C-alpha positions in Angstrom: -57.0 -72.2 99.9 -55.0 -75.5 99.9 -55.5 -78.0 102.8 -52.2 -77.6 103.8 -53.1 -74.4 105.4 -56.1 -74.2 106.7 -57.6 -73.4 109.9 -57.4 -77.0 111.2 -53.8 -77.5 110.4 -53.3 -74.3 112.1 -54.6 -75.2 114.9 -52.9 -78.4 114.8 -49.8 -77.2 114.8 -50.5 -74.5 117.2 -49.9 -77.3 120.2 -46.0 -77.6 119.5 -45.4 -73.0 119.3 -42.6 -72.3 121.5 -42.0 -68.9 123.5 -40.8 -66.8 121.4 -37.3 -65.9 122.5 -37.9 -62.0 122.2 -35.2 -59.8 124.4 -37.9 -56.9 124.5 -40.6 -54.9 122.4 -38.5 -52.4 119.2 -40.6 -48.8 119.6 -38.8 -48.7 115.8 -41.3 -50.1 113.2 -39.3 -52.4 111.0 -42.1 -52.5 108.3 -42.7 -49.1 106.8 -46.7 -48.9 106.3 -47.1 -49.7 102.4 -44.9 -53.1 103.7 -47.2 -53.7 106.7 -50.6 -53.6 104.5 -48.9 -55.9 103.0 -48.4 -58.3 105.9 -51.7 -57.5 107.4 -53.8 -59.0 103.8 -50.9 -62.3 103.6 -51.5 -63.6 107.3 -55.2 -62.5 106.9 -56.0 -65.4 104.4 -53.1 -68.1 106.9 -55.2 -67.1 109.7 -59.1 -64.9 108.5 -61.6 -63.6 110.8 -64.4 -66.7 111.0 -67.1 -67.4 114.0 -64.6 -68.4 116.3 -62.2 -65.6 116.0 -60.4 -62.4 114.5 -58.2 -62.7 111.9 -54.6 -62.6 112.7 -54.1 -58.8 111.9 -57.1 -58.1 114.2 -55.4 -60.2 116.7 -51.7 -58.7 116.6 -49.8 -60.9 114.4 -48.9 -57.2 112.1 -47.8 -56.2 115.8 -45.6 -59.0 116.6 -43.5 -59.7 113.4 -42.8 -56.3 113.0 -41.2 -55.9 116.7 -39.2 -59.5 115.7 -37.5 -58.0 112.1 -37.0 -55.4 114.7 -35.4 -57.0 117.0 -34.1 -60.5 117.8 -34.5 -61.1 114.1 -33.1 -58.5 112.4 -30.6 -60.3 110.4 -33.9 -61.8 108.4 -35.1 -58.3 107.8 -33.5 -58.0 104.2 -35.0 -61.3 103.0 -38.4 -61.1 105.0 -38.9 -57.6 103.3 -36.9 -58.9 99.8 -40.1 -61.8 99.9 -42.9 -59.4 100.5 -41.8 -57.3 96.9 -41.8 -60.5 95.4 -45.1 -61.7 96.3 -46.6 -58.0 95.2 -44.9 -57.8 92.3 -45.7 -61.8 91.6 -50.4 -60.5 92.7 -49.8 -57.9 89.7 -48.2 -60.3 86.8 -50.3 -62.4 86.8 -53.8 -60.8 89.1 -52.9 -57.1 87.7 -53.6 -55.9 91.2 -51.3 -55.3 94.2 -52.0 -58.5 96.5 -53.5 -56.3 99.2 -56.1 -55.6 96.5 -57.0 -58.5 96.2 -60.3 -60.4 96.2 -59.9 -63.6 98.6 -60.2 -65.7 95.7 -57.5 -64.2 94.5 -55.2 -64.0 97.1 -55.4 -67.6 97.9 -54.0 -68.2 94.5 -51.4 -66.1 95.1 -50.3 -67.9 98.6 -51.7 -71.4 97.3 -49.0 -71.2 94.3 -46.2 -70.1 96.6 -47.0 -72.8 98.7 -47.4 -75.7 95.9 -43.7 -73.8 94.6 -45.5 -72.7 91.2 -45.2 -69.0 91.4 -43.0 -68.7 88.0 -39.9 -66.7 88.0 -40.1 -66.0 92.3 -37.9 -69.1 93.1 -37.7 -68.5 97.0 -41.9 -68.7 97.0 -42.2 -71.3 99.3 -39.6 -71.0 101.3 -40.6 -67.4 102.2 -44.9 -68.8 102.4 -43.4 -71.0 104.4 -41.7 -68.3 107.2 -44.3 -66.3 107.3 -47.3 -69.0 108.2 -44.3 -70.3 110.7 -44.5 -66.7 112.5 -48.4 -65.4 111.9 -48.4 -69.0 114.3 -46.2 -67.7 116.5 -47.9 -64.2 117.1 -51.3 -65.2 117.5 -50.0 -68.0 119.7 -47.5 -66.5 121.6 -47.3 -65.1 124.9 -49.3 -61.7 124.8 -46.5 -59.4 125.8 -44.5 -59.8 123.0 -47.1 -58.0 120.7 -49.4 -60.7 119.2 -52.4 -63.0 120.6 -54.0 -59.5 121.3 -57.1 -60.5 123.8 -55.8 -63.8 123.9 -57.4 -64.0 121.1 -55.4 -67.1 119.7 -55.7 -68.9 123.3 -58.7 -68.7 123.6 -59.4 -70.1 120.2 -57.7 -73.1 120.7 -59.6 -73.4 124.5 -55.7 -72.6 126.4 -56.2 -71.0 129.7 -52.7 -69.2 130.9 -50.8 -68.4 132.2 -51.4 -65.0 131.2 -49.2 -63.1 132.8 -49.1 -59.9 129.8 -49.5 -56.4 131.6 -53.1 -55.6 131.1 -54.4 -52.2 131.6 -56.8 -53.5 134.4 -53.6 -55.4 136.2 -51.6 -51.5 135.5 -54.3 -50.3 137.4 -53.5 -52.7 139.9 -50.1 -51.1 140.8 -48.5 -54.2 139.1 -45.7 -54.0 136.5 -44.6 -57.9 135.3 -40.6 -57.3 135.1 -39.5 -60.7 133.8 -41.1 -64.3 133.5 -39.0 -67.4 133.8 -40.0 -70.7 132.9 -39.6 -73.5 135.5 -39.4 -76.6 136.7 -40.3 -78.1 140.0 -43.5 -77.5 142.0 -44.5 -74.6 140.5 -44.6 -74.1 136.2 -43.2 -70.4 136.6 -41.7 -67.8 138.0 -42.9 -63.6 137.9 -41.1 -60.9 139.0 -43.4 -57.6 139.7 -43.1 -54.8 141.1 -45.2 -52.7 142.9 -45.7 -50.1 146.0 -48.0 -52.1 148.0 -48.4 -55.7 149.6 -51.8 -55.2 148.7 -51.5 -53.9 145.1 -49.8 -58.0 144.9 -52.7 -60.0 146.9 -55.3 -58.4 144.3 -53.2 -59.1 141.4 -53.2 -63.1 143.0 -56.2 -63.4 143.1 -57.3 -61.6 139.7 -54.8 -64.9 138.3 -56.7 -67.2 140.2 -60.1 -66.1 139.4 -59.3 -67.4 135.5 -59.4 -71.0 136.6 -56.6 -73.7 136.9 -54.0 -71.5 138.4 -52.8 -71.1 142.1 -50.2 -68.4 143.2 -48.0 -68.2 145.4 -46.1 -64.3 146.7 -42.8 -63.8 147.8 -41.4 -60.5 149.2 -38.0 -60.0 147.8 -35.5 -56.8 148.2 -32.4 -55.9 146.9 -29.7 -57.4 149.2 -28.7 -53.5 150.1 -31.9 -52.7 151.4 -32.2 -55.7 153.1 -28.4 -55.5 155.0 -30.1 -51.9 155.9 -33.6 -54.2 157.9 -30.9 -56.1 159.9 -29.0 -52.6 161.1 -32.2 -51.1 162.2 -33.2 -54.1 164.3 -33.2 -53.3 168.0 
């Protein structure tokens, strides 16, 4: 593929990615199975599987994009679906096959033409490619809570240690549910609101986070105002 969309460029660009502004994970798929298959084929040529990491789709990038289009990017969904259709049509027109059925080399040729604005009959090719490229980076290197960066594959690729505060299976076994995460100024980098039936679970969770390295935690118990006032009323 073109040099400007190499893995090295992707990794360097990832260093300046913001956390996505999603409000929650959508349960209903925004894309059809056929559209998801096409999207997976595209993102897997932007970040292919190699000895360093899984491919983009294996890392949950398609899940991230699909959820985004069903949530905070819902307004973009019609244009995005049109872009997928036009990508496939361009592939069929120039390579005689659906994009997902092409060899890696021919898929690269299609995407390179789009990136170089030489995809005839596809006037929005460059803009669509740039948007998919951007969303691929967000899905690969963003917070796993939103569906991408599965098993921290993106963070491991760029050797970024965390914060790894998505609720994992092990976290759930501890009885800890992460309700919200806030980035903060001052002595701490972030504040995580947890819900758990036991203080012991919080202690185990804090120790597990600390074991990842380069992370220090402080915990404080919180009560709803009504429960706290009830405690006060029961004082002797």
